[in-house]
mmCIF file of the N, C-alpha and C atoms, coordinates in Angstrom:
data_MODEL
# 
_entry.id   MODEL 
# 
loop_
_atom_site.group_PDB 
_atom_site.id 
_atom_site.type_symbol 
_atom_site.label_atom_id 
_atom_site.label_alt_id 
_atom_site.label_comp_id 
_atom_site.label_asym_id 
_atom_site.label_entity_id 
_atom_site.label_seq_id 
_atom_site.pdbx_PDB_ins_code 
_atom_site.Cartn_x 
_atom_site.Cartn_y 
_atom_site.Cartn_z 
_atom_site.occupancy 
_atom_site.B_iso_or_equiv 
_atom_site.pdbx_formal_charge 
_atom_site.auth_seq_id 
_atom_site.auth_comp_id 
_atom_site.auth_asym_id 
_atom_site.auth_atom_id 
_atom_site.pdbx_PDB_model_num 
ATOM 1   N N  . MET A 1 1  ? 0.668   -1.320  -0.074  1.00 0.00 ? 1  MET A N  1 
ATOM 2   C CA . MET A 1 1  ? -0.187  -0.048  0.136   1.00 0.00 ? 1  MET A CA 1 
ATOM 3   C C  . MET A 1 1  ? 1.083   1.174   0.085   1.00 0.00 ? 1  MET A C  1 
ATOM 4   N N  . ILE A 1 2  ? 0.473   2.197   -0.668  1.00 0.00 ? 2  ILE A N  1 
ATOM 5   C CA . ILE A 1 2  ? 1.285   3.694   -0.690  1.00 0.00 ? 2  ILE A CA 1 
ATOM 6   C C  . ILE A 1 2  ? 0.056   4.655   -0.159  1.00 0.00 ? 2  ILE A C  1 
ATOM 7   N N  . GLY A 1 3  ? 0.460   5.305   0.728   1.00 0.00 ? 3  GLY A N  1 
ATOM 8   C CA . GLY A 1 3  ? -0.460  6.422   1.289   1.00 0.00 ? 3  GLY A CA 1 
ATOM 9   C C  . GLY A 1 3  ? -0.254  7.799   0.604   1.00 0.00 ? 3  GLY A C  1 
ATOM 10  N N  . ALA A 1 4  ? -1.244  8.251   0.331   1.00 0.00 ? 4  ALA A N  1 
ATOM 11  C CA . ALA A 1 4  ? -1.122  9.866   -0.444  1.00 0.00 ? 4  ALA A CA 1 
ATOM 12  C C  . ALA A 1 4  ? -1.959  10.665  0.375   1.00 0.00 ? 4  ALA A C  1 
ATOM 13  N N  . LYS A 1 5  ? -1.872  11.816  0.169   1.00 0.00 ? 5  LYS A N  1 
ATOM 14  C CA . LYS A 1 5  ? -2.839  13.175  0.465   1.00 0.00 ? 5  LYS A CA 1 
ATOM 15  C C  . LYS A 1 5  ? -3.699  13.222  -0.509  1.00 0.00 ? 5  LYS A C  1 
ATOM 16  N N  . VAL A 1 6  ? -5.105  13.356  -0.045  1.00 0.00 ? 6  VAL A N  1 
ATOM 17  C CA . VAL A 1 6  ? -6.353  13.121  -1.227  1.00 0.00 ? 6  VAL A CA 1 
ATOM 18  C C  . VAL A 1 6  ? -7.242  14.308  -0.871  1.00 0.00 ? 6  VAL A C  1 
ATOM 19  N N  . SER A 1 7  ? -7.565  14.630  -1.912  1.00 0.00 ? 7  SER A N  1 
ATOM 20  C CA . SER A 1 7  ? -9.133  15.611  -1.714  1.00 0.00 ? 7  SER A CA 1 
ATOM 21  C C  . SER A 1 7  ? -9.847  14.893  -1.224  1.00 0.00 ? 7  SER A C  1 
ATOM 22  N N  . SER A 1 8  ? -11.137 15.573  -0.613  1.00 0.00 ? 8  SER A N  1 
ATOM 23  C CA . SER A 1 8  ? -12.402 15.018  -0.298  1.00 0.00 ? 8  SER A CA 1 
ATOM 24  C C  . SER A 1 8  ? -13.360 14.124  -1.584  1.00 0.00 ? 8  SER A C  1 
ATOM 25  N N  . ALA A 1 9  ? -12.686 14.624  -2.791  1.00 0.00 ? 9  ALA A N  1 
ATOM 26  C CA . ALA A 1 9  ? -13.338 13.732  -3.926  1.00 0.00 ? 9  ALA A CA 1 
ATOM 27  C C  . ALA A 1 9  ? -12.397 12.623  -4.393  1.00 0.00 ? 9  ALA A C  1 
ATOM 28  N N  . GLY A 1 10 ? -11.546 12.272  -3.427  1.00 0.00 ? 10 GLY A N  1 
ATOM 29  C CA . GLY A 1 10 ? -10.512 11.195  -3.720  1.00 0.00 ? 10 GLY A CA 1 
ATOM 30  C C  . GLY A 1 10 ? -9.388  11.102  -4.552  1.00 0.00 ? 10 GLY A C  1 
ATOM 31  N N  . LYS A 1 11 ? -9.348  12.731  -5.104  1.00 0.00 ? 11 LYS A N  1 
ATOM 32  C CA . LYS A 1 11 ? -8.111  12.842  -6.058  1.00 0.00 ? 11 LYS A CA 1 
ATOM 33  C C  . LYS A 1 11 ? -7.103  12.999  -5.417  1.00 0.00 ? 11 LYS A C  1 
ATOM 34  N N  . ILE A 1 12 ? -5.804  12.705  -5.604  1.00 0.00 ? 12 ILE A N  1 
ATOM 35  C CA . ILE A 1 12 ? -4.338  12.848  -5.186  1.00 0.00 ? 12 ILE A CA 1 
ATOM 36  C C  . ILE A 1 12 ? -3.909  14.262  -5.434  1.00 0.00 ? 12 ILE A C  1 
ATOM 37  N N  . PHE A 1 13 ? -3.294  14.969  -4.290  1.00 0.00 ? 13 PHE A N  1 
ATOM 38  C CA . PHE A 1 13 ? -2.810  16.002  -4.570  1.00 0.00 ? 13 PHE A CA 1 
ATOM 39  C C  . PHE A 1 13 ? -1.508  15.531  -5.378  1.00 0.00 ? 13 PHE A C  1 
ATOM 40  N N  . GLY A 1 14 ? -1.198  15.792  -6.313  1.00 0.00 ? 14 GLY A N  1 
ATOM 41  C CA . GLY A 1 14 ? 0.054   15.398  -7.319  1.00 0.00 ? 14 GLY A CA 1 
ATOM 42  C C  . GLY A 1 14 ? -0.386  14.215  -7.896  1.00 0.00 ? 14 GLY A C  1 
ATOM 43  N N  . SER A 1 15 ? 0.628   13.172  -7.734  1.00 0.00 ? 15 SER A N  1 
ATOM 44  C CA . SER A 1 15 ? 0.180   11.914  -8.436  1.00 0.00 ? 15 SER A CA 1 
ATOM 45  C C  . SER A 1 15 ? 1.216   11.031  -7.501  1.00 0.00 ? 15 SER A C  1 
ATOM 46  N N  . VAL A 1 16 ? 1.401   9.618   -7.939  1.00 0.00 ? 16 VAL A N  1 
ATOM 47  C CA . VAL A 1 16 ? 1.991   8.766   -7.260  1.00 0.00 ? 16 VAL A CA 1 
ATOM 48  C C  . VAL A 1 16 ? 3.016   8.249   -8.583  1.00 0.00 ? 16 VAL A C  1 
ATOM 49  N N  . ASN A 1 17 ? 4.056   7.953   -8.314  1.00 0.00 ? 17 ASN A N  1 
ATOM 50  C CA . ASN A 1 17 ? 4.955   7.753   -9.201  1.00 0.00 ? 17 ASN A CA 1 
ATOM 51  C C  . ASN A 1 17 ? 5.908   6.472   -8.872  1.00 0.00 ? 17 ASN A C  1 
ATOM 52  N N  . ASN A 1 18 ? 6.929   6.161   -9.330  1.00 0.00 ? 18 ASN A N  1 
ATOM 53  C CA . ASN A 1 18 ? 7.720   5.098   -9.508  1.00 0.00 ? 18 ASN A CA 1 
ATOM 54  C C  . ASN A 1 18 ? 8.825   5.360   -8.021  1.00 0.00 ? 18 ASN A C  1 
ATOM 55  N N  . ILE A 1 19 ? 8.733   6.368   -8.091  1.00 0.00 ? 19 ILE A N  1 
ATOM 56  C CA . ILE A 1 19 ? 9.979   6.960   -6.824  1.00 0.00 ? 19 ILE A CA 1 
ATOM 57  C C  . ILE A 1 19 ? 9.119   6.490   -5.399  1.00 0.00 ? 19 ILE A C  1 
ATOM 58  N N  . GLN A 1 20 ? 7.680   6.745   -5.223  1.00 0.00 ? 20 GLN A N  1 
ATOM 59  C CA . GLN A 1 20 ? 7.257   6.454   -3.902  1.00 0.00 ? 20 GLN A CA 1 
ATOM 60  C C  . GLN A 1 20 ? 6.703   5.035   -3.964  1.00 0.00 ? 20 GLN A C  1 
ATOM 61  N N  . LEU A 1 21 ? 6.549   4.332   -5.246  1.00 0.00 ? 21 LEU A N  1 
ATOM 62  C CA . LEU A 1 21 ? 6.818   2.755   -5.257  1.00 0.00 ? 21 LEU A CA 1 
ATOM 63  C C  . LEU A 1 21 ? 7.733   2.187   -5.042  1.00 0.00 ? 21 LEU A C  1 
ATOM 64  N N  . ALA A 1 22 ? 8.698   2.622   -5.154  1.00 0.00 ? 22 ALA A N  1 
ATOM 65  C CA . ALA A 1 22 ? 10.420  2.339   -4.802  1.00 0.00 ? 22 ALA A CA 1 
ATOM 66  C C  . ALA A 1 22 ? 10.494  2.507   -3.488  1.00 0.00 ? 22 ALA A C  1 
ATOM 67  N N  . GLU A 1 23 ? 10.113  3.483   -2.703  1.00 0.00 ? 23 GLU A N  1 
ATOM 68  C CA . GLU A 1 23 ? 10.383  3.675   -1.311  1.00 0.00 ? 23 GLU A CA 1 
ATOM 69  C C  . GLU A 1 23 ? 9.512   2.930   -0.640  1.00 0.00 ? 23 GLU A C  1 
ATOM 70  N N  . ALA A 1 24 ? 8.349   2.420   -0.662  1.00 0.00 ? 24 ALA A N  1 
ATOM 71  C CA . ALA A 1 24 ? 7.509   1.560   -0.053  1.00 0.00 ? 24 ALA A CA 1 
ATOM 72  C C  . ALA A 1 24 ? 8.188   0.421   -0.258  1.00 0.00 ? 24 ALA A C  1 
ATOM 73  N N  . LEU A 1 25 ? 8.552   -0.107  -1.475  1.00 0.00 ? 25 LEU A N  1 
ATOM 74  C CA . LEU A 1 25 ? 9.257   -1.654  -1.410  1.00 0.00 ? 25 LEU A CA 1 
ATOM 75  C C  . LEU A 1 25 ? 10.357  -1.617  -0.613  1.00 0.00 ? 25 LEU A C  1 
ATOM 76  N N  . ASN A 1 26 ? 11.153  -0.526  -0.599  1.00 0.00 ? 26 ASN A N  1 
ATOM 77  C CA . ASN A 1 26 ? 12.270  -0.416  0.138   1.00 0.00 ? 26 ASN A CA 1 
ATOM 78  C C  . ASN A 1 26 ? 12.010  -0.486  1.781   1.00 0.00 ? 26 ASN A C  1 
ATOM 79  N N  . GLU A 1 27 ? 10.733  0.011   2.207   1.00 0.00 ? 27 GLU A N  1 
ATOM 80  C CA . GLU A 1 27 ? 10.520  -0.196  3.592   1.00 0.00 ? 27 GLU A CA 1 
ATOM 81  C C  . GLU A 1 27 ? 10.093  -1.756  3.868   1.00 0.00 ? 27 GLU A C  1 
ATOM 82  N N  . LYS A 1 28 ? 9.647   -2.290  2.929   1.00 0.00 ? 28 LYS A N  1 
ATOM 83  C CA . LYS A 1 28 ? 9.257   -3.567  3.207   1.00 0.00 ? 28 LYS A CA 1 
ATOM 84  C C  . LYS A 1 28 ? 10.603  -4.689  3.185   1.00 0.00 ? 28 LYS A C  1 
ATOM 85  N N  . GLY A 1 29 ? 11.765  -4.051  2.723   1.00 0.00 ? 29 GLY A N  1 
ATOM 86  C CA . GLY A 1 29 ? 13.147  -4.827  2.744   1.00 0.00 ? 29 GLY A CA 1 
ATOM 87  C C  . GLY A 1 29 ? 13.452  -5.291  1.177   1.00 0.00 ? 29 GLY A C  1 
ATOM 88  N N  . TYR A 1 30 ? 12.777  -4.679  0.160   1.00 0.00 ? 30 TYR A N  1 
ATOM 89  C CA . TYR A 1 30 ? 13.120  -5.172  -1.248  1.00 0.00 ? 30 TYR A CA 1 
ATOM 90  C C  . TYR A 1 30 ? 13.706  -4.102  -1.864  1.00 0.00 ? 30 TYR A C  1 
ATOM 91  N N  . GLU A 1 31 ? 14.872  -4.346  -1.997  1.00 0.00 ? 31 GLU A N  1 
ATOM 92  C CA . GLU A 1 31 ? 15.862  -3.114  -2.766  1.00 0.00 ? 31 GLU A CA 1 
ATOM 93  C C  . GLU A 1 31 ? 15.621  -3.131  -4.254  1.00 0.00 ? 31 GLU A C  1 
ATOM 94  N N  . ILE A 1 32 ? 14.545  -2.122  -4.731  1.00 0.00 ? 32 ILE A N  1 
ATOM 95  C CA . ILE A 1 32 ? 14.469  -2.008  -6.109  1.00 0.00 ? 32 ILE A CA 1 
ATOM 96  C C  . ILE A 1 32 ? 14.740  -0.615  -6.449  1.00 0.00 ? 32 ILE A C  1 
ATOM 97  N N  . ASP A 1 33 ? 15.309  -0.531  -7.517  1.00 0.00 ? 33 ASP A N  1 
ATOM 98  C CA . ASP A 1 33 ? 15.664  0.785   -8.090  1.00 0.00 ? 33 ASP A CA 1 
ATOM 99  C C  . ASP A 1 33 ? 14.449  1.400   -8.753  1.00 0.00 ? 33 ASP A C  1 
ATOM 100 N N  . ARG A 1 34 ? 14.260  2.897   -8.764  1.00 0.00 ? 34 ARG A N  1 
ATOM 101 C CA . ARG A 1 34 ? 12.824  3.284   -9.013  1.00 0.00 ? 34 ARG A CA 1 
ATOM 102 C C  . ARG A 1 34 ? 12.961  3.144   -10.637 1.00 0.00 ? 34 ARG A C  1 
ATOM 103 N N  . ARG A 1 35 ? 14.090  3.035   -11.446 1.00 0.00 ? 35 ARG A N  1 
ATOM 104 C CA . ARG A 1 35 ? 14.220  2.951   -12.962 1.00 0.00 ? 35 ARG A CA 1 
ATOM 105 C C  . ARG A 1 35 ? 13.776  1.701   -13.228 1.00 0.00 ? 35 ARG A C  1 
ATOM 106 N N  . ASN A 1 36 ? 13.562  0.566   -12.470 1.00 0.00 ? 36 ASN A N  1 
ATOM 107 C CA . ASN A 1 36 ? 13.369  -0.471  -12.778 1.00 0.00 ? 36 ASN A CA 1 
ATOM 108 C C  . ASN A 1 36 ? 11.689  -0.928  -12.491 1.00 0.00 ? 36 ASN A C  1 
ATOM 109 N N  . ILE A 1 37 ? 11.272  0.052   -12.174 1.00 0.00 ? 37 ILE A N  1 
ATOM 110 C CA . ILE A 1 37 ? 9.549   -0.045  -12.023 1.00 0.00 ? 37 ILE A CA 1 
ATOM 111 C C  . ILE A 1 37 ? 8.720   0.804   -13.377 1.00 0.00 ? 37 ILE A C  1 
ATOM 112 N N  . LEU A 1 38 ? 8.084   -0.066  -13.942 1.00 0.00 ? 38 LEU A N  1 
ATOM 113 C CA . LEU A 1 38 ? 7.259   0.629   -14.784 1.00 0.00 ? 38 LEU A CA 1 
ATOM 114 C C  . LEU A 1 38 ? 5.733   0.915   -14.732 1.00 0.00 ? 38 LEU A C  1 
ATOM 115 N N  . LEU A 1 39 ? 5.377   2.026   -14.449 1.00 0.00 ? 39 LEU A N  1 
ATOM 116 C CA . LEU A 1 39 ? 3.809   2.066   -14.070 1.00 0.00 ? 39 LEU A CA 1 
ATOM 117 C C  . LEU A 1 39 ? 2.943   2.386   -15.420 1.00 0.00 ? 39 LEU A C  1 
ATOM 118 N N  . GLY A 1 40 ? 3.546   2.680   -16.273 1.00 0.00 ? 40 GLY A N  1 
ATOM 119 C CA . GLY A 1 40 ? 2.721   2.557   -17.790 1.00 0.00 ? 40 GLY A CA 1 
ATOM 120 C C  . GLY A 1 40 ? 2.455   4.152   -18.115 1.00 0.00 ? 40 GLY A C  1 
ATOM 121 N N  . ASP A 1 41 ? 1.922   4.505   -19.009 1.00 0.00 ? 41 ASP A N  1 
ATOM 122 C CA . ASP A 1 41 ? 1.596   5.848   -19.548 1.00 0.00 ? 41 ASP A CA 1 
ATOM 123 C C  . ASP A 1 41 ? 0.612   6.841   -18.670 1.00 0.00 ? 41 ASP A C  1 
ATOM 124 N N  . ASP A 1 42 ? -0.277  6.217   -17.893 1.00 0.00 ? 42 ASP A N  1 
ATOM 125 C CA . ASP A 1 42 ? -1.100  7.116   -17.143 1.00 0.00 ? 42 ASP A CA 1 
ATOM 126 C C  . ASP A 1 42 ? -0.398  7.614   -15.834 1.00 0.00 ? 42 ASP A C  1 
ATOM 127 N N  . ALA A 1 43 ? -0.513  8.851   -15.420 1.00 0.00 ? 43 ALA A N  1 
ATOM 128 C CA . ALA A 1 43 ? -0.230  9.174   -14.098 1.00 0.00 ? 43 ALA A CA 1 
ATOM 129 C C  . ALA A 1 43 ? -1.172  8.682   -12.833 1.00 0.00 ? 43 ALA A C  1 
ATOM 130 N N  . ILE A 1 44 ? -0.981  8.251   -11.986 1.00 0.00 ? 44 ILE A N  1 
ATOM 131 C CA . ILE A 1 44 ? -1.698  7.706   -10.658 1.00 0.00 ? 44 ILE A CA 1 
ATOM 132 C C  . ILE A 1 44 ? -2.150  8.946   -10.231 1.00 0.00 ? 44 ILE A C  1 
ATOM 133 N N  . LYS A 1 45 ? -3.475  9.439   -10.325 1.00 0.00 ? 45 LYS A N  1 
ATOM 134 C CA . LYS A 1 45 ? -3.832  10.614  -9.823  1.00 0.00 ? 45 LYS A CA 1 
ATOM 135 C C  . LYS A 1 45 ? -5.646  10.304  -8.796  1.00 0.00 ? 45 LYS A C  1 
ATOM 136 N N  . GLU A 1 46 ? -5.762  9.204   -8.555  1.00 0.00 ? 46 GLU A N  1 
ATOM 137 C CA . GLU A 1 46 ? -6.584  8.716   -7.680  1.00 0.00 ? 46 GLU A CA 1 
ATOM 138 C C  . GLU A 1 46 ? -6.296  7.702   -6.729  1.00 0.00 ? 46 GLU A C  1 
ATOM 139 N N  . VAL A 1 47 ? -7.159  7.426   -5.707  1.00 0.00 ? 47 VAL A N  1 
ATOM 140 C CA . VAL A 1 47 ? -6.774  6.008   -4.529  1.00 0.00 ? 47 VAL A CA 1 
ATOM 141 C C  . VAL A 1 47 ? -7.320  4.941   -5.410  1.00 0.00 ? 47 VAL A C  1 
ATOM 142 N N  . GLY A 1 48 ? -6.998  3.766   -5.345  1.00 0.00 ? 48 GLY A N  1 
ATOM 143 C CA . GLY A 1 48 ? -7.258  2.593   -6.270  1.00 0.00 ? 48 GLY A CA 1 
ATOM 144 C C  . GLY A 1 48 ? -6.388  1.633   -6.108  1.00 0.00 ? 48 GLY A C  1 
ATOM 145 N N  . ASN A 1 49 ? -6.692  0.780   -6.922  1.00 0.00 ? 49 ASN A N  1 
ATOM 146 C CA . ASN A 1 49 ? -5.785  -0.646  -7.005  1.00 0.00 ? 49 ASN A CA 1 
ATOM 147 C C  . ASN A 1 49 ? -5.166  -0.421  -8.455  1.00 0.00 ? 49 ASN A C  1 
ATOM 148 N N  . TYR A 1 50 ? -3.841  -0.668  -8.723  1.00 0.00 ? 50 TYR A N  1 
ATOM 149 C CA . TYR A 1 50 ? -3.069  -0.479  -9.792  1.00 0.00 ? 50 TYR A CA 1 
ATOM 150 C C  . TYR A 1 50 ? -1.860  -1.644  -9.966  1.00 0.00 ? 50 TYR A C  1 
ATOM 151 N N  . LYS A 1 51 ? -1.490  -1.529  -11.300 1.00 0.00 ? 51 LYS A N  1 
ATOM 152 C CA . LYS A 1 51 ? -0.391  -2.697  -11.379 1.00 0.00 ? 51 LYS A CA 1 
ATOM 153 C C  . LYS A 1 51 ? 0.921   -1.886  -11.859 1.00 0.00 ? 51 LYS A C  1 
ATOM 154 N N  . ALA A 1 52 ? 1.997   -2.558  -11.846 1.00 0.00 ? 52 ALA A N  1 
ATOM 155 C CA . ALA A 1 52 ? 3.138   -2.092  -11.966 1.00 0.00 ? 52 ALA A CA 1 
ATOM 156 C C  . ALA A 1 52 ? 3.909   -3.254  -12.528 1.00 0.00 ? 52 ALA A C  1 
ATOM 157 N N  . VAL A 1 53 ? 4.904   -3.158  -13.416 1.00 0.00 ? 53 VAL A N  1 
ATOM 158 C CA . VAL A 1 53 ? 6.210   -4.064  -13.904 1.00 0.00 ? 53 VAL A CA 1 
ATOM 159 C C  . VAL A 1 53 ? 7.261   -3.646  -13.520 1.00 0.00 ? 53 VAL A C  1 
ATOM 160 N N  . VAL A 1 54 ? 7.654   -4.702  -12.477 1.00 0.00 ? 54 VAL A N  1 
ATOM 161 C CA . VAL A 1 54 ? 9.216   -4.652  -11.761 1.00 0.00 ? 54 VAL A CA 1 
ATOM 162 C C  . VAL A 1 54 ? 10.243  -5.372  -12.472 1.00 0.00 ? 54 VAL A C  1 
ATOM 163 N N  . LYS A 1 55 ? 11.238  -4.793  -13.112 1.00 0.00 ? 55 LYS A N  1 
ATOM 164 C CA . LYS A 1 55 ? 12.377  -5.559  -13.751 1.00 0.00 ? 55 LYS A CA 1 
ATOM 165 C C  . LYS A 1 55 ? 13.336  -5.709  -12.759 1.00 0.00 ? 55 LYS A C  1 
ATOM 166 N N  . LEU A 1 56 ? 13.493  -7.439  -12.351 1.00 0.00 ? 56 LEU A N  1 
ATOM 167 C CA . LEU A 1 56 ? 14.311  -7.759  -11.593 1.00 0.00 ? 56 LEU A CA 1 
ATOM 168 C C  . LEU A 1 56 ? 15.670  -8.027  -12.053 1.00 0.00 ? 56 LEU A C  1 
ATOM 169 N N  . HIS A 1 57 ? 15.674  -8.279  -13.299 1.00 0.00 ? 57 HIS A N  1 
ATOM 170 C CA . HIS A 1 57 ? 16.774  -8.556  -14.123 1.00 0.00 ? 57 HIS A CA 1 
ATOM 171 C C  . HIS A 1 57 ? 16.488  -8.533  -15.321 1.00 0.00 ? 57 HIS A C  1 
ATOM 172 N N  . ARG A 1 58 ? 17.525  -8.325  -16.163 1.00 0.00 ? 58 ARG A N  1 
ATOM 173 C CA . ARG A 1 58 ? 17.304  -7.823  -17.587 1.00 0.00 ? 58 ARG A CA 1 
ATOM 174 C C  . ARG A 1 58 ? 16.349  -8.858  -18.236 1.00 0.00 ? 58 ARG A C  1 
ATOM 175 N N  . ASP A 1 59 ? 16.003  -10.275 -18.115 1.00 0.00 ? 59 ASP A N  1 
ATOM 176 C CA . ASP A 1 59 ? 15.324  -11.421 -18.692 1.00 0.00 ? 59 ASP A CA 1 
ATOM 177 C C  . ASP A 1 59 ? 14.003  -11.728 -17.551 1.00 0.00 ? 59 ASP A C  1 
ATOM 178 N N  . VAL A 1 60 ? 14.062  -10.927 -16.455 1.00 0.00 ? 60 VAL A N  1 
ATOM 179 C CA . VAL A 1 60 ? 12.920  -11.435 -15.391 1.00 0.00 ? 60 VAL A CA 1 
ATOM 180 C C  . VAL A 1 60 ? 12.207  -9.910  -14.980 1.00 0.00 ? 60 VAL A C  1 
ATOM 181 N N  . LYS A 1 61 ? 10.962  -10.223 -15.427 1.00 0.00 ? 61 LYS A N  1 
ATOM 182 C CA . LYS A 1 61 ? 10.002  -9.233  -15.079 1.00 0.00 ? 61 LYS A CA 1 
ATOM 183 C C  . LYS A 1 61 ? 8.855   -9.626  -14.103 1.00 0.00 ? 61 LYS A C  1 
ATOM 184 N N  . VAL A 1 62 ? 8.476   -9.070  -13.179 1.00 0.00 ? 62 VAL A N  1 
ATOM 185 C CA . VAL A 1 62 ? 7.353   -9.471  -12.186 1.00 0.00 ? 62 VAL A CA 1 
ATOM 186 C C  . VAL A 1 62 ? 6.086   -8.395  -12.180 1.00 0.00 ? 62 VAL A C  1 
ATOM 187 N N  . ASP A 1 63 ? 4.840   -8.758  -12.480 1.00 0.00 ? 63 ASP A N  1 
ATOM 188 C CA . ASP A 1 63 ? 3.824   -8.051  -12.252 1.00 0.00 ? 63 ASP A CA 1 
ATOM 189 C C  . ASP A 1 63 ? 3.613   -7.700  -10.920 1.00 0.00 ? 63 ASP A C  1 
ATOM 190 N N  . LEU A 1 64 ? 3.349   -6.442  -10.324 1.00 0.00 ? 64 LEU A N  1 
ATOM 191 C CA . LEU A 1 64 ? 3.106   -6.129  -8.875  1.00 0.00 ? 64 LEU A CA 1 
ATOM 192 C C  . LEU A 1 64 ? 1.872   -5.388  -8.942  1.00 0.00 ? 64 LEU A C  1 
ATOM 193 N N  . GLU A 1 65 ? 0.722   -6.013  -8.162  1.00 0.00 ? 65 GLU A N  1 
ATOM 194 C CA . GLU A 1 65 ? -0.528  -5.244  -7.730  1.00 0.00 ? 65 GLU A CA 1 
ATOM 195 C C  . GLU A 1 65 ? -0.083  -4.598  -6.551  1.00 0.00 ? 65 GLU A C  1 
ATOM 196 N N  . PHE A 1 66 ? -0.525  -3.267  -6.382  1.00 0.00 ? 66 PHE A N  1 
ATOM 197 C CA . PHE A 1 66 ? -0.592  -2.510  -5.060  1.00 0.00 ? 66 PHE A CA 1 
ATOM 198 C C  . PHE A 1 66 ? -1.707  -1.647  -5.195  1.00 0.00 ? 66 PHE A C  1 
ATOM 199 N N  . GLU A 1 67 ? -1.959  -0.908  -3.674  1.00 0.00 ? 67 GLU A N  1 
ATOM 200 C CA . GLU A 1 67 ? -3.001  -0.182  -3.600  1.00 0.00 ? 67 GLU A CA 1 
ATOM 201 C C  . GLU A 1 67 ? -2.775  1.303   -3.242  1.00 0.00 ? 67 GLU A C  1 
ATOM 202 N N  . VAL A 1 68 ? -3.254  2.319   -3.658  1.00 0.00 ? 68 VAL A N  1 
ATOM 203 C CA . VAL A 1 68 ? -2.955  3.635   -3.304  1.00 0.00 ? 68 VAL A CA 1 
ATOM 204 C C  . VAL A 1 68 ? -4.280  3.947   -2.310  1.00 0.00 ? 68 VAL A C  1 
ATOM 205 N N  . ILE A 1 69 ? -3.636  4.628   -1.259  1.00 0.00 ? 69 ILE A N  1 
ATOM 206 C CA . ILE A 1 69 ? -5.085  4.865   -0.016  1.00 0.00 ? 69 ILE A CA 1 
ATOM 207 C C  . ILE A 1 69 ? -4.519  6.142   0.557   1.00 0.00 ? 69 ILE A C  1 
ATOM 208 N N  . ALA A 1 70 ? -5.687  6.911   0.936   1.00 0.00 ? 70 ALA A N  1 
ATOM 209 C CA . ALA A 1 70 ? -5.273  8.088   1.627   1.00 0.00 ? 70 ALA A CA 1 
ATOM 210 C C  . ALA A 1 70 ? -4.914  8.025   2.977   1.00 0.00 ? 70 ALA A C  1 
ATOM 211 N N  . GLU A 1 71 ? -4.004  8.993   3.084   1.00 0.00 ? 71 GLU A N  1 
ATOM 212 C CA . GLU A 1 71 ? -3.121  9.277   4.437   1.00 0.00 ? 71 GLU A CA 1 
ATOM 213 C C  . GLU A 1 71 ? -4.124  9.803   5.301   1.00 0.00 ? 71 GLU A C  1 
# 
């Protein structure tokens, strides 16, 4: 889960990006560089469930599901 500041309408102030996701993974003990996290083309601007692709190795990619929640 990634916490973000949101408005009363559920919109995130700013957006969630690969930097916040890398920090959340590092807090859980996974050392993943932000450049190895692919979120897709759309910015994450609302709370909800999302998917990312994490490149663990040149030939190894993992689908990662995560949730953005209000702080």
